[in-house]
C-alpha atoms as a printed R data frame, in Angstrom:
    type eleno elety resid chain resno       x       y      z
1   ATOM     1    CA   UNK     A     1  22.818 -18.652 -8.731
2   ATOM     2    CA   UNK     A     2  20.854 -18.017 -4.657
3   ATOM     3    CA   UNK     A     3  22.576 -14.972 -4.326
4   ATOM     4    CA   UNK     A     4  22.682 -13.699 -7.338
5   ATOM     5    CA   UNK     A     5  18.383 -14.231 -7.279
6   ATOM     6    CA   UNK     A     6  17.843 -13.194 -3.978
7   ATOM     7    CA   UNK     A     7  19.554  -9.942 -4.308
8   ATOM     8    CA   UNK     A     8  17.697  -9.608 -7.649
9   ATOM     9    CA   UNK     A     9  14.196 -10.059 -6.544
10  ATOM    10    CA   UNK     A    10  11.904  -7.642 -4.512
11  ATOM    11    CA   UNK     A    11  10.506  -9.181 -1.670
12  ATOM    12    CA   UNK     A    12   7.586  -6.843 -0.941
13  ATOM    13    CA   UNK     A    13   6.483  -7.037 -3.924
14  ATOM    14    CA   UNK     A    14   6.635 -10.371 -5.457
15  ATOM    15    CA   UNK     A    15   4.727 -11.088 -1.721
16  ATOM    16    CA   UNK     A    16   2.177  -8.253 -2.454
17  ATOM    17    CA   UNK     A    17   1.041 -10.385 -5.734
18  ATOM    18    CA   UNK     A    18   0.357 -13.145 -3.778
19  ATOM    19    CA   UNK     A    19  -1.516 -11.819 -0.892
20  ATOM    20    CA   UNK     A    20  -3.289  -9.036 -1.419
21  ATOM    21    CA   UNK     A    21  -5.983  -8.170 -3.131
22  ATOM    22    CA   UNK     A    22  -8.368  -4.767 -4.266
23  ATOM    23    CA   UNK     A    23 -11.267  -3.765 -2.573
24  ATOM    24    CA   UNK     A    24 -12.764  -0.353 -4.064
25  ATOM    25    CA   UNK     A    25  -9.451   0.590 -5.186
26  ATOM    26    CA   UNK     A    26  -7.541  -0.164 -1.764
27  ATOM    27    CA   UNK     A    27  -5.172  -3.111 -1.289
28  ATOM    28    CA   UNK     A    28  -6.158  -5.096  1.174
29  ATOM    29    CA   UNK     A    29  -4.308  -8.510  2.487
30  ATOM    30    CA   UNK     A    30  -6.572 -11.548  1.420
31  ATOM    31    CA   UNK     A    31  -7.880 -14.372  4.003
32  ATOM    32    CA   UNK     A    32  -5.827 -17.644  3.677
33  ATOM    33    CA   UNK     A    33  -7.952 -19.867  5.962
34  ATOM    34    CA   UNK     A    34  -6.360 -21.469  8.496
35  ATOM    35    CA   UNK     A    35  -3.004 -19.328  8.039
36  ATOM    36    CA   UNK     A    36  -3.724 -15.702  7.634
37  ATOM    37    CA   UNK     A    37  -7.396 -13.811  8.436
38  ATOM    38    CA   UNK     A    38  -8.447 -10.705  9.691
39  ATOM    39    CA   UNK     A    39 -10.207 -10.145 13.020
40  ATOM    40    CA   UNK     A    40 -12.501  -7.810 15.199
41  ATOM    41    CA   UNK     A    41 -10.870  -8.489 18.227
42  ATOM    42    CA   UNK     A    42  -7.026  -9.618 19.587
43  ATOM    43    CA   UNK     A    43  -8.064 -10.064 23.391
44  ATOM    44    CA   UNK     A    44 -11.521 -10.041 25.135
45  ATOM    45    CA   UNK     A    45 -12.814  -6.306 25.350
46  ATOM    46    CA   UNK     A    46  -9.769  -5.066 22.738
47  ATOM    47    CA   UNK     A    47 -10.286  -4.354 19.346
48  ATOM    48    CA   UNK     A    48  -8.231  -5.754 16.765
49  ATOM    49    CA   UNK     A    49  -8.127  -1.662 15.343
50  ATOM    50    CA   UNK     A    50  -7.112  -0.223 18.686
51  ATOM    51    CA   UNK     A    51  -4.736  -3.025 19.262
52  ATOM    52    CA   UNK     A    52  -3.285  -2.198 15.744
53  ATOM    53    CA   UNK     A    53  -3.004   1.822 16.869
54  ATOM    54    CA   UNK     A    54  -1.558   1.356 19.543
55  ATOM    55    CA   UNK     A    55   0.559  -1.155 18.311
56  ATOM    56    CA   UNK     A    56   2.128   0.722 15.561
57  ATOM    57    CA   UNK     A    57   2.425   3.358 17.057
58  ATOM    58    CA   UNK     A    58   4.364   2.020 20.012
59  ATOM    59    CA   UNK     A    59   7.006   0.770 17.263
60  ATOM    60    CA   UNK     A    60   7.147   4.195 15.329
61  ATOM    61    CA   UNK     A    61   8.530   6.090 18.403
62  ATOM    62    CA   UNK     A    62  10.925   3.081 19.318
63  ATOM    63    CA   UNK     A    63  13.122   3.360 15.539
64  ATOM    64    CA   UNK     A    64  15.560   5.556 15.518
65  ATOM    65    CA   UNK     A    65  15.112   8.869 13.937
66  ATOM    66    CA   UNK     A    66  16.853   7.832 10.747
67  ATOM    67    CA   UNK     A    67  14.138   4.581 10.063
68  ATOM    68    CA   UNK     A    68  11.447   6.410 11.043
69  ATOM    69    CA   UNK     A    69  12.153   8.884  8.212
70  ATOM    70    CA   UNK     A    70  11.781   5.612  6.006
71  ATOM    71    CA   UNK     A    71   8.850   4.377  7.681
72  ATOM    72    CA   UNK     A    72   6.881   7.684  7.686
73  ATOM    73    CA   UNK     A    73   7.107   7.328  3.789
74  ATOM    74    CA   UNK     A    74   4.474   5.058  4.277
75  ATOM    75    CA   UNK     A    75   1.112   4.719  5.079
76  ATOM    76    CA   UNK     A    76  -0.468   1.905  6.911
77  ATOM    77    CA   UNK     A    77  -3.211   0.011  4.458
78  ATOM    78    CA   UNK     A    78  -4.486  -3.310  5.990
79  ATOM    79    CA   UNK     A    79  -3.156  -5.447  9.444
80  ATOM    80    CA   UNK     A    80  -4.093  -9.338  9.438
81  ATOM    81    CA   UNK     A    81  -2.882 -12.183 11.854
82  ATOM    82    CA   UNK     A    82  -0.105 -14.784 10.427
83  ATOM    83    CA   UNK     A    83  -0.114 -17.606 11.292
84  ATOM    84    CA   UNK     A    84   3.665 -18.583 11.586
85  ATOM    85    CA   UNK     A    85   6.827 -20.741 12.421
86  ATOM    86    CA   UNK     A    86   7.404 -23.555 15.175
87  ATOM    87    CA   UNK     A    87   8.632 -21.487 17.923
88  ATOM    88    CA   UNK     A    88   5.650 -18.969 17.559
89  ATOM    89    CA   UNK     A    89   2.390 -21.509 17.559
90  ATOM    90    CA   UNK     A    90   0.386 -20.146 20.578
91  ATOM    91    CA   UNK     A    91   1.230 -16.359 20.825
92  ATOM    92    CA   UNK     A    92   0.093 -13.431 18.618
93  ATOM    93    CA   UNK     A    93   1.758 -12.890 15.683
94  ATOM    94    CA   UNK     A    94   0.352 -10.489 12.485
95  ATOM    95    CA   UNK     A    95   1.610  -8.699  8.947
96  ATOM    96    CA   UNK     A    96   1.069  -5.405  8.067
97  ATOM    97    CA   UNK     A    97   1.350  -4.093  4.826
98  ATOM    98    CA   UNK     A    98   1.869  -0.432  4.115
99  ATOM    99    CA   UNK     A    99   2.120   1.393  1.302
100 ATOM   100    CA   UNK     A   100   3.648   4.375 -0.506
101 ATOM   101    CA   UNK     A   101   2.936   7.313 -2.239
102 ATOM   102    CA   UNK     A   102   4.370   5.651 -5.414
103 ATOM   103    CA   UNK     A   103   2.386   2.129 -4.896
104 ATOM   104    CA   UNK     A   104   5.387   0.403 -3.530
105 ATOM   105    CA   UNK     A   105   4.776  -1.671 -0.456
106 ATOM   106    CA   UNK     A   106   6.166  -2.534  2.526
107 ATOM   107    CA   UNK     A   107   5.456  -5.546  4.908
108 ATOM   108    CA   UNK     A   108   5.824  -5.430  8.396
109 ATOM   109    CA   UNK     A   109   5.975  -8.631 10.707
110 ATOM   110    CA   UNK     A   110   4.311  -7.986 14.764
111 ATOM   111    CA   UNK     A   111   5.204 -10.952 16.544
112 ATOM   112    CA   UNK     A   112   4.465 -11.616 20.591
113 ATOM   113    CA   UNK     A   113   7.942 -11.480 22.390
114 ATOM   114    CA   UNK     A   114   7.908 -14.102 25.241
115 ATOM   115    CA   UNK     A   115  10.183 -14.354 28.712
116 ATOM   116    CA   UNK     A   116  12.987 -16.048 28.131
117 ATOM   117    CA   UNK     A   117  13.295 -19.820 28.868
118 ATOM   118    CA   UNK     A   118  15.922 -18.760 31.058
119 ATOM   119    CA   UNK     A   119  14.705 -16.642 33.146
120 ATOM   120    CA   UNK     A   120  13.817 -19.498 35.649
121 ATOM   121    CA   UNK     A   121  17.320 -20.253 36.687
122 ATOM   122    CA   UNK     A   122  18.684 -16.584 35.245
123 ATOM   123    CA   UNK     A   123  16.939 -14.170 36.288
124 ATOM   124    CA   UNK     A   124  14.739 -11.872 34.521
125 ATOM   125    CA   UNK     A   125  16.882  -9.595 31.982
126 ATOM   126    CA   UNK     A   126  17.344  -6.075 32.513
127 ATOM   127    CA   UNK     A   127  13.884  -4.639 29.992
128 ATOM   128    CA   UNK     A   128  11.232  -2.973 30.037
129 ATOM   129    CA   UNK     A   129   9.862  -6.182 28.330
130 ATOM   130    CA   UNK     A   130  10.672  -9.011 26.368
131 ATOM   131    CA   UNK     A   131  10.279  -7.830 23.415
132 ATOM   132    CA   UNK     A   132  12.960  -5.289 24.356
133 ATOM   133    CA   UNK     A   133  15.139  -7.523 24.726
134 ATOM   134    CA   UNK     A   134  14.585 -10.244 21.829
135 ATOM   135    CA   UNK     A   135  15.608  -6.878 19.398
136 ATOM   136    CA   UNK     A   136  18.736  -6.248 21.738
137 ATOM   137    CA   UNK     A   137  20.037  -9.642 21.351
138 ATOM   138    CA   UNK     A   138  19.005 -10.136 17.563
139 ATOM   139    CA   UNK     A   139  21.496  -6.383 17.091
140 ATOM   140    CA   UNK     A   140  23.754  -7.118 19.344
141 ATOM   141    CA   UNK     A   141  24.169 -11.552 17.770
142 ATOM   142    CA   UNK     A   142  23.742 -10.315 13.777
143 ATOM   143    CA   UNK     A   143  26.410  -8.779 11.781
144 ATOM   144    CA   UNK     A   144  23.306  -6.307  9.786
145 ATOM   145    CA   UNK     A   145  20.222  -6.459 11.325
146 ATOM   146    CA   UNK     A   146  16.934  -5.674  9.316
147 ATOM   147    CA   UNK     A   147  16.862  -1.833  9.543
148 ATOM   148    CA   UNK     A   148  12.567  -2.273 10.372
149 ATOM   149    CA   UNK     A   149  13.831  -4.373 13.414
150 ATOM   150    CA   UNK     A   150  12.001  -2.341 17.040
151 ATOM   151    CA   UNK     A   151  10.152  -3.734 20.327
152 ATOM   152    CA   UNK     A   152   6.961  -2.172 20.865
153 ATOM   153    CA   UNK     A   153   4.376  -3.125 22.700
154 ATOM   154    CA   UNK     A   154  -0.364  -3.350 22.826
155 ATOM   155    CA   UNK     A   155  -2.902  -3.454 25.461
156 ATOM   156    CA   UNK     A   156  -1.905  -6.608 27.097
157 ATOM   157    CA   UNK     A   157   1.700  -8.151 25.521
158 ATOM   158    CA   UNK     A   158   4.897  -7.199 24.148
159 ATOM   159    CA   UNK     A   159   5.825  -7.592 20.861
160 ATOM   160    CA   UNK     A   160   8.484  -6.366 18.583
161 ATOM   161    CA   UNK     A   161   8.771  -5.882 13.944
162 ATOM   162    CA   UNK     A   162  10.746  -6.398 11.631
163 ATOM   163    CA   UNK     A   163  10.103  -7.124  7.837
164 ATOM   164    CA   UNK     A   164   8.504  -9.766  6.421
165 ATOM   165    CA   UNK     A   165  10.893 -11.377  4.169
166 ATOM   166    CA   UNK     A   166  14.131  -9.548  3.632
167 ATOM   167    CA   UNK     A   167  16.660 -10.279  1.586
168 ATOM   168    CA   UNK     A   168  18.494 -14.225  2.615
169 ATOM   169    CA   UNK     A   169  19.431 -17.371  0.772
170 ATOM   170    CA   UNK     A   170  18.760 -20.471  1.519
171 ATOM   171    CA   UNK     A   171  21.524 -23.706  0.355
172 ATOM   172    CA   UNK     A   172  18.864 -26.111 -0.842
173 ATOM   173    CA   UNK     A   173  20.779 -29.159  1.773
174 ATOM   174    CA   UNK     A   174  18.743 -31.570 -0.698
175 ATOM   175    CA   UNK     A   175  21.314 -31.683 -3.521
176 ATOM   176    CA   UNK     A   176  23.997 -31.580 -1.846
177 ATOM   177    CA   UNK     A   177  26.952 -34.310 -0.995
178 ATOM   178    CA   UNK     A   178  28.390 -35.406  2.083
179 ATOM   179    CA   UNK     A   179  31.725 -33.167  1.772
180 ATOM   180    CA   UNK     A   180  29.001 -29.534  1.303
181 ATOM   181    CA   UNK     A   181  27.282 -30.756  4.371
182 ATOM   182    CA   UNK     A   182  29.915 -31.144  6.325
183 ATOM   183    CA   UNK     A   183  31.294 -27.560  4.709
184 ATOM   184    CA   UNK     A   184  28.014 -26.189  5.510
185 ATOM   185    CA   UNK     A   185  26.802 -27.741  8.787
186 ATOM   186    CA   UNK     A   186  30.773 -26.499 10.442
187 ATOM   187    CA   UNK     A   187  30.124 -23.033  8.795
188 ATOM   188    CA   UNK     A   188  26.326 -22.516 10.679
189 ATOM   189    CA   UNK     A   189  28.205 -23.749 13.707
190 ATOM   190    CA   UNK     A   190  31.199 -21.171 12.871
191 ATOM   191    CA   UNK     A   191  28.362 -18.599 12.833
192 ATOM   192    CA   UNK     A   192  26.676 -18.996 15.746
193 ATOM   193    CA   UNK     A   193  29.295 -19.347 17.945
194 ATOM   194    CA   UNK     A   194  31.149 -15.968 16.259
195 ATOM   195    CA   UNK     A   195  27.615 -14.694 17.733
196 ATOM   196    CA   UNK     A   196  27.393 -16.184 20.737
197 ATOM   197    CA   UNK     A   197  31.764 -15.138 21.112
198 ATOM   198    CA   UNK     A   198  30.174 -11.221 19.933
199 ATOM   199    CA   UNK     A   199  26.952 -11.283 22.814
200 ATOM   200    CA   UNK     A   200  29.244 -13.045 25.303
201 ATOM   201    CA   UNK     A   201  31.960 -12.494 27.723
202 ATOM   202    CA   UNK     A   202  34.656 -14.592 25.825
203 ATOM   203    CA   UNK     A   203  37.115 -15.203 28.444
204 ATOM   204    CA   UNK     A   204  34.467 -16.431 30.536
205 ATOM   205    CA   UNK     A   205  33.425 -18.593 27.696
206 ATOM   206    CA   UNK     A   206  37.412 -19.872 26.516
207 ATOM   207    CA   UNK     A   207  38.069 -19.986 30.701
208 ATOM   208    CA   UNK     A   208  34.633 -22.767 31.206
209 ATOM   209    CA   UNK     A   209  34.836 -24.355 28.232
210 ATOM   210    CA   UNK     A   210  39.081 -25.209 28.701
211 ATOM   211    CA   UNK     A   211  41.365 -26.959 26.583
212 ATOM   212    CA   UNK     A   212  40.356 -30.631 27.124
213 ATOM   213    CA   UNK     A   213  36.666 -32.132 24.325
214 ATOM   214    CA   UNK     A   214  34.239 -31.863 26.811
215 ATOM   215    CA   UNK     A   215  32.514 -29.044 25.588
216 ATOM   216    CA   UNK     A   216  33.089 -29.935 22.071
217 ATOM   217    CA   UNK     A   217  31.155 -33.942 23.627
218 ATOM   218    CA   UNK     A   218  28.777 -32.640 25.377
219 ATOM   219    CA   UNK     A   219  27.583 -30.121 22.384
220 ATOM   220    CA   UNK     A   220  28.510 -34.065 19.959
221 ATOM   221    CA   UNK     A   221  26.123 -36.064 22.205
222 ATOM   222    CA   UNK     A   222  23.412 -33.353 22.785
223 ATOM   223    CA   UNK     A   223  22.554 -33.145 18.523
224 ATOM   224    CA   UNK     A   224  22.498 -36.474 18.758
225 ATOM   225    CA   UNK     A   225  19.569 -36.950 21.044
226 ATOM   226    CA   UNK     A   226  18.011 -34.211 19.603
227 ATOM   227    CA   UNK     A   227  17.831 -36.011 16.261
228 ATOM   228    CA   UNK     A   228  16.452 -38.958 17.623
229 ATOM   229    CA   UNK     A   229  13.509 -36.938 19.812
230 ATOM   230    CA   UNK     A   230  13.232 -35.609 16.545
231 ATOM   231    CA   UNK     A   231  13.167 -38.292 14.820
232 ATOM   232    CA   UNK     A   232  10.727 -39.554 17.189
233 ATOM   233    CA   UNK     A   233   8.194 -37.113 17.172
234 ATOM   234    CA   UNK     A   234   7.889 -37.064 14.006
235 ATOM   235    CA   UNK     A   235   6.915 -41.227 14.070
236 ATOM   236    CA   UNK     A   236   4.833 -40.207 16.127
237 ATOM   237    CA   UNK     A   237   2.354 -37.792 14.203
238 ATOM   238    CA   UNK     A   238   2.661 -39.752 11.963
239 ATOM   239    CA   UNK     A   239   1.544 -43.039 13.520
240 ATOM   240    CA   UNK     A   240  -1.564 -40.356 15.198
241 ATOM   241    CA   UNK     A   241  -2.138 -39.248 11.729
242 ATOM   242    CA   UNK     A   242  -2.651 -42.520 10.713
243 ATOM   243    CA   UNK     A   243  -4.857 -42.979 13.407
244 ATOM   244    CA   UNK     A   244  -7.458 -40.485 12.363
245 ATOM   245    CA   UNK     A   245  -6.272 -38.479 16.316
246 ATOM   246    CA   UNK     A   246  -4.649 -36.029 14.531
247 ATOM   247    CA   UNK     A   247  -6.440 -34.262 11.063
248 ATOM   248    CA   UNK     A   248  -3.108 -34.048  8.295
249 ATOM   249    CA   UNK     A   249  -4.457 -30.803  6.324
250 ATOM   250    CA   UNK     A   250  -2.125 -30.292  2.901
């Protein structure tokens, strides 16, 4: 049922109905403070309009020619800042609305790319900026990447662009029984391991892990510690909310 829903749903049309409104017969992204909003300056002295122009111009140039042809069927209608997931808190992220001549919407997400946390230990990756590294690694690890995925940059920061929502399936783990949950976890682990095997040196990885259970035991130990840390963080957040130190908003 989830697969059928994902393949039949038009995510762009669904987002268009939820995220936009018309002003003077022009579709614009609706402000939903504090998660979606327009602004005059993206950085001190840099207008939002100037930032959008540079980011999307460089993005178009970095698309493969056949995908640039697809993008050129659409015209940029509006761009707004958008607060996204935990991993991107504090970074510049935005959503761009494009419209075709037949009034079909296309939503692209602009995400600031940060240096890898491994750079202090392994040195900088051989790319012009972190946006190129993110796109390269996604294409390397994923069996099929977003057709509109490409790096870009603004006046001060590196970015990459992708579709706001692609066809995705999210299994409902809340209704799984124990056996199904274990099998689902195994499938996720297998997919992640395969992606890393595709993107790394398989021989070197195999030699490093060896034939003992030391590596798998270390991963299991880390997973248990990570789960305990998540629970501790949640308890700390609940306590801070109840004491009034943190304001909860639903």
